[in-house]
C-alpha positions as CSV (number, residue, x, y, z in Angstrom):
1,M,7.0,-20.2,25.9
2,R,7.5,-16.5,25.1
3,D,8.6,-14.2,28.0
4,D,5.6,-12.0,28.6
5,A,7.9,-9.3,30.0
6,K,9.6,-9.0,26.7
7,S,9.2,-5.4,25.3
8,Q,7.1,-4.8,22.2
9,P,10.1,-3.4,20.1
10,A,12.2,-6.5,21.0
11,R,9.3,-8.8,20.1
12,L,9.1,-7.4,16.6
13,D,12.8,-7.8,15.9
14,F,12.1,-11.0,13.9
15,V,10.0,-9.0,11.4
16,R,12.1,-5.9,11.0
17,N,13.6,-4.9,7.6
18,S,17.3,-5.9,8.0
19,R,18.3,-3.0,5.6
20,G,15.7,-0.5,6.8
21,A,17.4,1.0,9.9
22,D,15.1,-0.7,12.5
23,R,11.9,-0.2,10.4
24,L,9.1,-2.6,9.6
25,T,8.3,-1.0,6.2
26,R,9.9,-2.6,3.2
27,P,11.0,-1.1,-0.1
28,L,8.2,-1.9,-2.5
29,D,7.4,-1.0,-6.0
30,I,3.6,-1.5,-6.2
31,A,1.5,0.2,-8.8
32,R,-0.9,2.3,-6.7
33,K,-3.8,3.8,-8.5
34,W,-3.8,7.6,-9.0
35,S,-5.3,9.4,-6.0
36,Y,-7.7,12.2,-6.7
37,V,-8.7,12.6,-3.0
38,T,-8.7,16.2,-1.7
39,D,-9.8,18.1,1.4
40,V,-9.3,15.3,4.0
41,R,-10.6,16.6,7.3
42,L,-12.1,15.5,10.7
43,T,-15.8,15.8,11.6
44,K,-17.6,14.0,14.4
45,D,-15.4,10.9,14.8
46,H,-15.1,10.5,11.0
47,L,-12.7,11.3,8.2
48,V,-14.4,13.0,5.3
49,W,-12.9,13.8,2.0
50,K,-13.8,14.7,-1.6
51,H,-12.9,13.6,-5.1
52,A,-11.2,16.2,-7.2
53,E,-13.6,18.1,-9.5
54,R,-13.7,16.8,-13.1
55,Q,-13.2,19.2,-16.0
56,R,-14.9,19.2,-19.3
57,V,-12.4,19.1,-22.2
58,G,-14.1,18.7,-25.5
59,R,-16.2,15.6,-25.4
60,Y,-14.5,14.2,-22.3
61,W,-14.5,14.7,-18.6
62,L,-11.0,14.7,-17.2
63,L,-9.5,14.7,-13.7
64,N,-6.8,17.2,-12.7
65,G,-3.5,15.4,-12.9
66,E,-1.9,17.9,-10.5
67,V,-3.9,16.4,-7.6
68,A,-2.6,12.9,-8.3
69,R,0.9,14.3,-8.7
70,Q,0.9,16.1,-5.4
71,A,-0.5,13.0,-3.6
72,A,2.4,10.9,-4.9
73,V,5.0,13.5,-4.1
74,T,3.7,13.8,-0.5
75,R,4.2,10.1,0.0
76,Q,7.7,10.2,-1.5
77,D,8.7,13.1,0.7
78,A,7.5,11.2,3.8
79,E,9.6,8.2,2.7
80,R,12.7,10.3,2.2
81,D,12.2,11.7,5.7
82,G,12.5,8.1,7.0
83,R,8.8,7.6,7.7
84,G,7.2,4.2,7.1
85,I,3.7,3.5,5.9
86,L,3.4,0.3,7.9
87,D,5.3,1.6,11.0
88,E,2.9,4.5,11.4
89,F,-0.3,2.5,10.6
90,R,0.2,-0.2,13.2
91,N,0.3,2.6,15.9
92,L,-3.0,4.2,14.9
93,C,-5.1,1.8,17.0
94,D,-4.0,3.7,20.1
95,A,-3.6,7.1,18.4
96,G,-5.7,10.2,18.7
97,D,-8.0,11.6,16.0
98,E,-5.4,14.1,14.8
99,A,-2.8,11.4,14.2
100,I,-5.2,9.5,12.0
101,L,-5.9,12.7,10.1
102,R,-2.2,13.3,9.5
103,Y,-1.6,9.8,8.4
104,A,-4.5,10.0,5.9
105,Q,-3.3,13.3,4.5
106,T,0.2,11.7,3.9
107,W,-0.4,8.2,2.8
108,G,-4.1,8.2,1.6
109,V,-7.5,7.1,2.8
110,L,-9.1,3.7,3.1
111,E,-11.9,4.5,0.6
112,L,-14.5,2.7,2.6
113,C,-17.8,1.6,1.0
114,R,-21.2,0.9,2.7
115,H,-19.8,-2.5,3.7
116,N,-17.3,-0.7,5.9
117,L,-14.5,-2.2,3.8
118,P,-12.1,-0.8,1.2
119,S,-14.3,-0.1,-1.9
120,C,-12.2,-2.4,-4.1
121,H,-12.8,-5.4,-1.8
122,G,-13.6,-8.8,-3.3
123,L,-17.3,-9.6,-3.3
124,S,-16.6,-12.9,-1.6
125,L,-13.7,-13.3,0.7
126,H,-14.2,-17.0,2.0
127,V,-11.7,-16.5,4.8
128,P,-12.2,-16.6,8.6
129,L,-11.1,-12.9,8.9
130,R,-13.0,-10.8,11.4
131,L,-14.5,-7.8,9.6
132,P,-16.1,-4.6,10.9
133,D,-19.9,-4.2,10.9
134,P,-21.4,-2.7,7.8
135,L,-22.2,1.0,7.9
136,A,-25.7,2.2,8.6
137,T,-26.4,4.9,6.0
138,T,-29.5,6.8,5.2
139,D,-28.4,7.4,1.6
140,K,-29.9,5.4,-1.2
141,P,-27.7,2.3,-1.5
142,Q,-25.5,2.2,-4.6
143,A,-23.8,-1.1,-4.3
144,L,-21.6,-1.1,-7.4
145,N,-19.4,1.4,-9.2
146,P,-21.0,2.2,-12.6
147,N,-17.5,2.4,-14.1
148,D,-16.5,-1.0,-12.7
149,P,-19.4,-3.3,-11.7
150,R,-16.9,-5.4,-9.7
151,Q,-16.3,-2.6,-7.1
152,C,-18.4,-0.7,-4.6
153,V,-18.6,3.1,-4.4
154,P,-16.6,4.8,-1.6
155,L,-18.8,6.9,0.7
156,R,-16.1,9.5,1.3
157,R,-16.9,9.3,5.0
158,E,-14.8,6.9,7.1
159,P,-15.3,6.2,10.8
160,L,-12.2,6.5,12.9
161,A,-13.3,3.3,14.7
162,T,-12.8,1.4,11.4
163,W,-9.3,2.9,11.0
164,R,-8.4,1.7,14.5
165,F,-10.0,-1.7,13.8
166,F,-7.7,-2.4,10.8
167,A,-4.7,-0.8,12.6
168,A,-5.3,-3.2,15.5
169,Q,-5.4,-6.1,13.0
170,A,-2.2,-4.9,11.4
171,R,-0.5,-4.9,14.9
172,A,-1.9,-8.4,15.7
173,L,-0.6,-9.7,12.3
174,L,2.9,-8.3,13.0
175,N,2.9,-9.7,16.5
176,I,1.9,-13.2,15.3
177,A,4.3,-13.1,12.4
178,A,7.1,-12.3,14.8
179,D,6.1,-15.1,17.2
180,L,5.9,-17.7,14.4
181,Q,9.3,-16.7,13.0
182,G,10.7,-17.2,16.5
183,V,9.0,-20.7,16.4
184,Q,6.5,-19.8,19.1
185,L,2.8,-19.8,19.2
186,G,0.9,-16.6,18.5
187,D,-0.8,-14.9,21.5
188,D,-4.6,-15.8,21.9
189,S,-5.4,-12.1,22.3
190,D,-3.9,-11.3,18.9
191,W,-5.8,-14.2,17.2
192,A,-9.0,-12.9,18.7
193,V,-8.5,-9.6,16.9
194,L,-8.0,-11.3,13.6
195,L,-10.5,-14.3,13.6
196,R,-14.3,-14.4,13.7
197,E,-16.0,-15.4,16.9
198,G,-15.7,-19.1,17.7
199,I,-12.7,-19.7,15.3
200,A,-9.2,-20.4,16.7
201,P,-6.2,-22.1,15.2
202,A,-4.8,-25.4,16.6
203,R,-2.1,-25.1,19.2
204,S,0.8,-25.9,16.8
205,V,3.2,-23.7,14.9
206,N,2.4,-25.3,11.6
207,A,-1.3,-24.9,12.0
208,Q,-1.0,-21.3,13.0
209,R,1.2,-20.6,10.0
210,L,-1.5,-22.0,7.7
211,C,-4.1,-19.9,9.6
212,M,-1.8,-16.8,9.2
213,R,-1.8,-17.4,5.4
214,D,-5.6,-17.5,5.3
215,V,-5.8,-14.2,7.2
216,L,-3.2,-12.6,4.9
217,E,-5.1,-13.8,1.9
218,G,-8.2,-12.0,3.3
219,W,-6.2,-8.8,3.6
220,L,-4.9,-9.1,0.0
221,K,-8.4,-9.7,-1.3
222,L,-9.7,-6.6,0.6
223,G,-6.9,-4.7,-1.1
224,H,-7.6,-6.2,-4.5
225,I,-4.0,-7.0,-5.0
226,K,-3.3,-8.7,-8.4
227,P,-0.5,-9.0,-10.9
228,A,-0.7,-6.7,-13.9
229,I,1.4,-5.6,-17.0
230,D,2.9,-2.2,-16.8
231,D,1.9,-0.4,-19.9
232,L,5.1,1.8,-19.9
233,S,7.8,-0.8,-19.1
234,G,6.1,-3.9,-20.4
235,G,7.1,-5.7,-17.2
236,L,5.1,-7.4,-14.5
237,T,4.0,-5.4,-11.5
238,W,1.5,-5.6,-8.7
239,T,-1.5,-3.3,-8.5
240,G,-4.0,-2.7,-5.7
241,A,-5.9,-0.1,-3.6
242,D,-4.3,3.2,-2.9
243,L,-3.6,2.4,0.7
244,F,-5.0,-0.9,2.0
245,G,-3.5,-2.9,-0.8
246,E,0.0,-1.7,-0.1
247,L,-0.4,-2.3,3.6
248,A,-1.5,-5.9,2.8
249,V,1.6,-6.5,0.7
250,Q,3.9,-4.9,3.4
251,I,2.5,-7.2,6.1
252,S,2.7,-10.3,3.8
253,L,6.4,-9.5,3.2
254,T,7.1,-9.3,6.9
255,A,5.3,-12.6,7.5
256,E,7.5,-14.2,4.9
257,A,10.7,-12.6,6.3
258,R,11.3,-10.8,3.0
259,D,13.2,-7.5,3.0
260,G,11.2,-6.1,0.2
261,Q,10.0,-6.9,-3.3
262,V,10.6,-5.1,-6.6
263,I,9.9,-6.3,-10.1
264,C,12.8,-6.1,-12.5
265,V,11.6,-4.3,-15.6
266,S,14.0,-6.4,-17.8
267,C,13.3,-10.0,-16.8
268,G,10.1,-9.5,-14.9
269,R,11.4,-11.4,-11.9
270,P,10.9,-10.2,-8.3
271,Y,14.0,-9.4,-6.3
272,E,14.9,-7.9,-2.9
273,P,16.5,-4.4,-3.3
274,K,19.6,-3.4,-1.4
275,R,18.6,0.3,-1.4
276,R,15.6,2.6,-1.6
277,V,13.8,2.1,-4.9
278,I,12.2,4.7,-7.2
279,R,8.5,3.9,-6.9
280,R,7.1,3.1,-10.3
281,G,10.6,3.7,-11.7
282,F,12.9,1.5,-13.8
283,N,14.5,-0.9,-11.4
284,Y,16.8,-3.7,-12.5
285,C,17.8,-6.9,-10.6
286,P,21.4,-7.9,-10.0
287,A,21.5,-10.4,-12.9
288,T,24.3,-9.6,-15.3
289,K,22.1,-9.4,-18.4
290,C,19.7,-7.0,-16.6
291,Q,22.6,-4.8,-15.3
292,R,24.0,-4.6,-18.9
293,E,20.6,-3.4,-20.1
294,A,20.4,-0.8,-17.3
295,A,23.9,0.5,-18.2
296,A,22.9,0.7,-21.8
297,K,19.7,2.7,-20.9
298,R,21.7,5.1,-18.7
299,A,24.2,5.7,-21.6
300,Q,21.3,6.3,-24.0
301,R,19.7,8.8,-21.6
302,Y,23.1,10.5,-21.2
303,R,23.6,10.8,-25.0
304,K,20.1,12.2,-25.3
305,R,20.8,14.9,-22.7
306,Q,24.1,15.9,-24.4
307,R,22.2,16.5,-27.7
308,T,19.5,18.5,-25.9
309,P,19.9,22.3,-26.1
310,G,20.6,23.9,-22.7
311,R,21.8,20.6,-21.2
312,G,22.8,22.4,-18.0
313,V,19.2,22.5,-17.0
314,S,17.3,19.3,-16.4
315,P,14.6,18.9,-19.1
316,K,11.0,18.4,-18.2
317,L,9.9,14.9,-18.5
318,P,6.5,13.7,-19.8
319,Y,3.9,13.3,-17.1
320,R,2.0,10.1,-17.0
321,G,-1.4,11.7,-16.8
322,L,-4.5,12.9,-18.6
323,F,-3.4,16.5,-19.0
324,Q,0.0,15.6,-20.5
325,G,1.7,18.0,-18.1
326,R,5.5,18.2,-17.5
327,T,7.4,17.3,-14.4
328,N,10.9,16.4,-13.2
329,D,9.6,13.8,-10.8
330,P,10.9,10.3,-11.9
331,L,7.7,8.8,-10.6
332,F,5.9,10.3,-13.6
333,S,8.6,10.0,-16.2
334,Q,8.7,7.6,-19.2
């Protein structure tokens, strides 16, 4: 049996990223949707936020691409500083209100709907996952998003208790994943955080591994994670919610003892990167054919820069957004 005196950091050694300097967060290239969330602040045990104002351009209403750009750059800066989206989230169950606010301002919000779930959640989960109670709102219920009838509408008001609820589940998932990888049974207190009342896995490692997969499937459904075709690269990628979906994929990788997952833009196969990847960039797997294509692309970009007037200055790259702005950030380059 597991030594109960074992410290929490040592317990999680089984699920740490072997290339991540003692971190839980994995390098991951997931296509997160553009975030137009602004003015995230605290008020009466809740996080409240706003959507960026739309602008009328001709016959169309457009969102300000600078808001989405700044949100992505903020996340990238945090990653460069050695911060981890999963490492910080698992600690929020015991954190103060200000810590949750700082996390949301860096990594994004949960975008909770009236069901007290991420607004992109599946309409039918069919898993034994314990869920928070629906929110009691006085507003007229608007169940579905008029732009996408498969999704709810975020309320822009998120209870801190719900943040701590999901952070506690993330911690329990990591604890159980570490126990199972050490061929030990998960702790009953961790399973109680994850499973509905009256449900418990059998006392065997194989049974608990199957139950763990069911719980992870519930998290992936809440995050609406699914494969998609990248319009720019033509390769396969994964897409999901702005925050919850990425957390679900991160935890799934730890449970499978994977160091990360990036999709090669050449062959479309997933591979484990050996270094930090450019999110939404052009990443190539170690296969010889793909590395040759990567070298050819680099040479092509080099020749193009040599032909560009004023090559001593890095040229502005096209911004992947509605306003067709310009930026040097590779996240937004073609």
